[in-house]
C-alpha positions as CSV (number, residue, x, y, z in Angstrom):
1,M,19.2,50.2,3.8
2,P,18.2,48.4,7.0
3,E,20.6,46.0,8.5
4,W,18.2,43.1,8.5
5,L,17.7,43.4,4.7
6,I,21.4,42.8,3.9
7,K,22.0,40.1,6.5
8,E,22.5,36.7,5.1
9,E,19.7,34.3,5.5
10,D,20.7,31.1,7.4
11,Y,17.3,29.7,8.2
12,V,17.2,25.9,8.0
13,P,13.8,24.4,8.3
14,D,13.3,21.4,10.6
15,R,12.9,18.1,8.7
16,D,9.6,16.5,8.7
17,K,8.3,13.1,7.5
18,D,6.3,13.5,4.2
19,G,7.0,10.1,2.7
20,F,3.3,9.3,2.3
21,I,3.0,12.2,0.0
22,G,5.8,11.0,-2.3
23,K,4.4,7.5,-2.3
24,S,0.8,8.8,-3.1
25,I,2.3,10.6,-6.1
26,L,4.2,7.7,-7.3
27,S,1.2,5.4,-7.1
28,I,-1.0,7.8,-9.0
29,L,1.7,8.4,-11.5
30,G,1.9,4.6,-12.1
31,I,-1.9,4.3,-12.6
32,L,-1.9,7.2,-15.0
33,S,0.9,6.0,-17.1
34,R,-0.6,2.5,-17.2
35,I,-3.8,3.8,-18.5
36,K,-2.3,6.3,-20.9
37,S,0.1,3.7,-22.4
38,Q,-3.0,1.8,-23.6
39,G,-3.6,4.7,-26.1
40,R,-0.4,4.0,-27.9
41,E,0.0,1.6,-30.8
42,N,0.8,-1.9,-29.9
43,E,4.4,-2.5,-30.6
44,G,4.7,-6.2,-29.4
45,K,4.5,-9.3,-31.5
46,Y,1.1,-10.2,-30.0
47,I,-0.8,-8.2,-32.5
48,I,-4.2,-10.1,-32.6
49,D,-7.6,-8.6,-33.3
50,A,-9.2,-7.3,-30.1
51,N,-12.6,-9.0,-30.7
52,L,-10.9,-12.4,-30.9
53,K,-8.8,-11.7,-27.8
54,V,-11.9,-10.6,-25.7
55,I,-14.0,-13.6,-26.9
56,F,-11.3,-16.2,-26.4
57,T,-10.1,-14.7,-23.0
58,F,-13.7,-15.1,-21.7
59,I,-14.0,-18.6,-23.0
60,L,-10.6,-19.5,-21.6
61,A,-11.5,-18.2,-18.2
62,L,-14.8,-20.1,-18.2
63,M,-13.1,-23.3,-19.2
64,V,-10.4,-23.0,-16.5
65,S,-13.0,-22.4,-13.9
66,L,-15.1,-25.5,-14.9
67,A,-12.1,-27.8,-15.5
68,K,-11.9,-30.9,-13.3
69,N,-8.7,-32.5,-14.8
70,F,-5.4,-31.1,-13.7
71,T,-3.8,-31.9,-17.1
72,F,-6.0,-29.3,-18.8
73,V,-4.9,-26.7,-16.3
74,V,-1.3,-27.5,-17.0
75,V,-1.9,-27.3,-20.8
76,V,-3.6,-23.9,-20.4
77,N,-0.6,-22.6,-18.3
78,V,1.9,-23.8,-20.8
79,Y,0.0,-22.2,-23.7
80,L,-0.2,-18.9,-21.8
81,L,3.5,-18.9,-20.9
82,V,4.3,-19.5,-24.6
83,V,2.0,-16.5,-25.5
84,L,3.7,-14.5,-22.8
85,C,7.2,-15.2,-24.4
86,L,6.1,-13.3,-27.3
87,Q,5.9,-10.0,-25.4
88,D,8.6,-7.5,-24.5
89,A,10.6,-7.9,-21.2
90,G,8.6,-5.3,-19.4
91,T,5.3,-6.8,-20.2
92,I,6.5,-10.2,-19.2
93,I,7.8,-9.0,-15.9
94,R,4.6,-7.2,-15.0
95,V,2.3,-10.0,-15.9
96,L,4.3,-12.6,-14.1
97,R,4.8,-10.6,-11.1
98,I,1.0,-10.2,-10.6
99,S,0.2,-13.7,-11.5
100,L,2.8,-15.2,-9.2
101,I,1.7,-13.0,-6.3
102,M,-1.9,-13.9,-6.7
103,A,-1.0,-17.7,-7.1
104,A,1.3,-17.5,-4.0
105,F,-1.4,-15.8,-1.9
106,T,-3.9,-18.4,-3.0
107,F,-1.6,-21.2,-2.0
108,V,-0.9,-19.7,1.3
109,M,-4.6,-19.3,2.0
110,L,-5.0,-23.1,1.1
111,I,-2.3,-24.4,3.5
112,P,-4.9,-25.6,6.0
113,A,-6.6,-27.6,3.4
114,I,-3.3,-29.2,2.4
115,T,-2.7,-30.1,6.0
116,W,-6.1,-31.9,5.9
117,G,-5.3,-34.0,3.0
118,S,-6.6,-31.9,0.0
119,G,-3.3,-31.1,-1.4
120,S,-4.3,-32.0,-5.0
121,N,-7.3,-29.6,-5.0
122,A,-5.2,-26.8,-3.5
123,V,-2.6,-27.2,-6.3
124,M,-5.3,-27.3,-8.9
125,L,-7.0,-24.1,-7.6
126,T,-3.6,-22.4,-7.5
127,G,-3.0,-23.3,-11.1
128,K,-6.4,-22.1,-12.1
129,V,-5.8,-18.7,-10.3
130,F,-2.4,-18.3,-12.2
131,A,-4.0,-19.2,-15.6
132,T,-7.0,-16.8,-15.1
133,V,-4.9,-13.8,-13.9
134,T,-2.3,-14.4,-16.6
135,A,-5.0,-14.4,-19.4
136,V,-6.7,-11.3,-18.1
137,N,-3.4,-9.4,-17.8
138,L,-2.4,-10.4,-21.2
139,L,-5.6,-9.0,-22.5
140,S,-5.3,-5.8,-20.6
141,R,-1.6,-5.2,-21.4
142,T,-1.8,-6.0,-25.2
143,T,-5.2,-4.4,-26.0
144,R,-6.1,-0.6,-26.0
145,W,-9.1,0.4,-23.8
146,N,-11.1,1.7,-26.8
147,D,-10.5,-1.6,-28.7
148,I,-11.9,-3.5,-25.7
149,T,-15.0,-1.4,-25.5
150,G,-15.4,-1.8,-29.4
151,A,-15.2,-5.6,-28.9
152,L,-17.9,-5.6,-26.1
153,K,-20.2,-3.7,-28.7
154,V,-19.5,-6.5,-31.2
155,L,-20.4,-9.0,-28.6
156,R,-23.8,-7.3,-28.1
157,V,-23.0,-6.3,-24.4
158,P,-25.6,-3.7,-23.2
159,D,-24.6,-0.1,-24.1
160,I,-25.1,1.0,-20.4
161,F,-22.3,-1.4,-19.3
162,I,-19.9,-0.1,-22.1
163,L,-20.9,3.5,-21.1
164,V,-20.1,2.9,-17.5
165,L,-16.7,1.2,-18.3
166,D,-15.7,3.9,-20.7
167,I,-16.7,6.9,-18.5
168,T,-15.0,5.2,-15.5
169,I,-11.7,4.9,-17.2
170,K,-11.8,8.5,-18.4
171,Y,-12.7,9.8,-15.0
172,I,-9.9,7.9,-13.3
173,V,-7.4,9.8,-15.6
174,L,-9.0,13.2,-15.1
175,L,-9.4,12.9,-11.4
176,G,-6.0,11.3,-11.0
177,E,-4.3,14.3,-12.7
178,F,-6.5,16.6,-10.6
179,S,-5.4,14.9,-7.3
180,L,-1.8,14.7,-8.5
181,N,-1.7,18.6,-8.9
182,M,-3.2,19.0,-5.4
183,L,-0.5,16.6,-4.0
184,Y,2.2,18.6,-5.7
185,A,0.9,21.8,-4.2
186,L,0.7,20.1,-0.7
187,K,4.4,18.9,-1.0
188,L,5.6,22.3,-2.2
189,R,3.8,24.1,0.6
190,S,4.9,21.7,3.4
191,V,8.1,23.4,4.6
192,G,9.5,22.3,7.9
193,K,7.3,20.9,10.7
194,D,3.7,20.7,9.7
195,K,1.4,18.8,12.0
196,G,-1.5,19.3,9.7
197,K,-0.3,17.4,6.6
198,Y,-2.4,14.3,7.4
199,Q,-5.6,16.5,7.8
200,S,-4.9,17.9,4.4
201,I,-5.6,14.5,2.8
202,S,-9.2,14.7,4.0
203,G,-9.3,18.2,2.2
204,I,-8.0,16.7,-1.0
205,A,-10.6,13.9,-0.9
206,G,-13.3,16.4,-0.4
207,S,-12.1,18.6,-3.2
208,M,-12.0,15.6,-5.5
209,F,-15.6,14.8,-4.6
210,V,-16.8,18.2,-5.4
211,K,-14.8,18.3,-8.7
212,S,-16.1,14.9,-9.7
213,R,-19.7,16.2,-9.1
214,E,-19.1,19.2,-11.2
215,M,-17.5,17.2,-14.0
216,A,-20.4,14.8,-13.9
217,E,-23.0,17.6,-14.3
218,D,-20.8,19.2,-17.2
219,M,-20.5,15.9,-19.0
220,Y,-24.2,15.2,-18.8
221,S,-25.0,18.7,-20.2
222,A,-22.4,18.3,-23.0
223,M,-23.8,14.9,-24.0
224,E,-27.3,16.1,-23.9
225,C,-26.4,19.1,-26.1
226,R,-24.7,16.8,-28.7
227,G,-27.7,14.5,-28.9
228,F,-26.1,11.4,-27.2
229,T,-28.8,8.8,-26.7
230,G,-26.7,6.3,-24.9
231,E,-26.1,4.0,-28.1
232,Y,-22.6,3.0,-29.1
233,K,-21.8,2.2,-32.7
234,K,-19.0,0.0,-34.0
235,S,-17.6,1.3,-37.2
236,G,-15.3,-0.6,-39.6
237,R,-15.0,-4.2,-40.6
238,I,-13.1,-6.9,-38.9
239,R,-10.0,-7.8,-40.9
240,L,-8.3,-11.0,-40.0
241,G,-4.6,-11.8,-40.7
242,L,-2.5,-14.8,-40.6
243,A,-1.8,-14.2,-36.8
244,D,-5.5,-14.1,-36.1
245,Y,-6.1,-17.4,-37.7
246,A,-3.3,-18.9,-35.9
247,Y,-4.7,-17.5,-32.7
248,M,-8.1,-19.0,-33.5
249,L,-6.7,-22.4,-34.2
250,A,-4.7,-22.5,-31.0
251,N,-7.8,-21.5,-28.9
252,I,-10.0,-24.0,-30.8
253,G,-7.4,-26.6,-29.9
254,L,-7.8,-25.7,-26.2
255,V,-11.6,-25.9,-26.5
256,L,-11.3,-29.4,-27.9
257,T,-8.8,-30.4,-25.2
258,F,-11.2,-29.2,-22.6
259,I,-13.9,-31.3,-24.2
260,Y,-11.6,-34.3,-24.1
261,L,-9.9,-33.8,-20.7
262,G,-11.4,-30.8,-18.9
263,R,-14.6,-32.4,-17.5
264,V,-13.2,-35.9,-17.0
């Protein structure tokens, strides 16, 4: 047996920086877990019919954008915080984190307006941003994607818009898993000093483009073979419970408050 074959291996590869690979993997995993969690049953206390949530979230965002009275903005924010308190701790933290970041960013951008004497307008705009972002995040985190697309069909939204939204979400998942596997392969093969790591990212992007093109052609052929005409159908009847009626009354109260205060 040759001497080099029985000799103990003591090779230690040089350390290299590959933090960007790990961060890319974590960010993609976060997006995929966020989307896939929408497919699970809602376990929170905020179990409201998706059609009502989509309708009243749109009306609420519209009223907040048109409101000229700061009292109405405060009432909406208090209402949204009360609704947020009905969620689990994880949802509360995620929604508040995004809402506070967006509100703080808006306030910082409006600091020059405050120095010129428009402080009240800056505070109102910050409150509007907080309310709108909180309402949209509540809808997103308490409603499954397929329920949202079904609610859009009930609202007579054009089928082409629903198709684009539905396919986009599915493609994000499929391409995200594909790019995740490529990043895993890049990380496993990057041993020691590798000056070509950053160039590999462009290769991953090119492969994703080619893969998405192939998937689009396969999907078109499959939908054509199955006789899909681009029309979505909503099956099942809308069944409202006690929580749905309470939700409707609360939002009708907001509409009446807007009529009384919002445009004063």
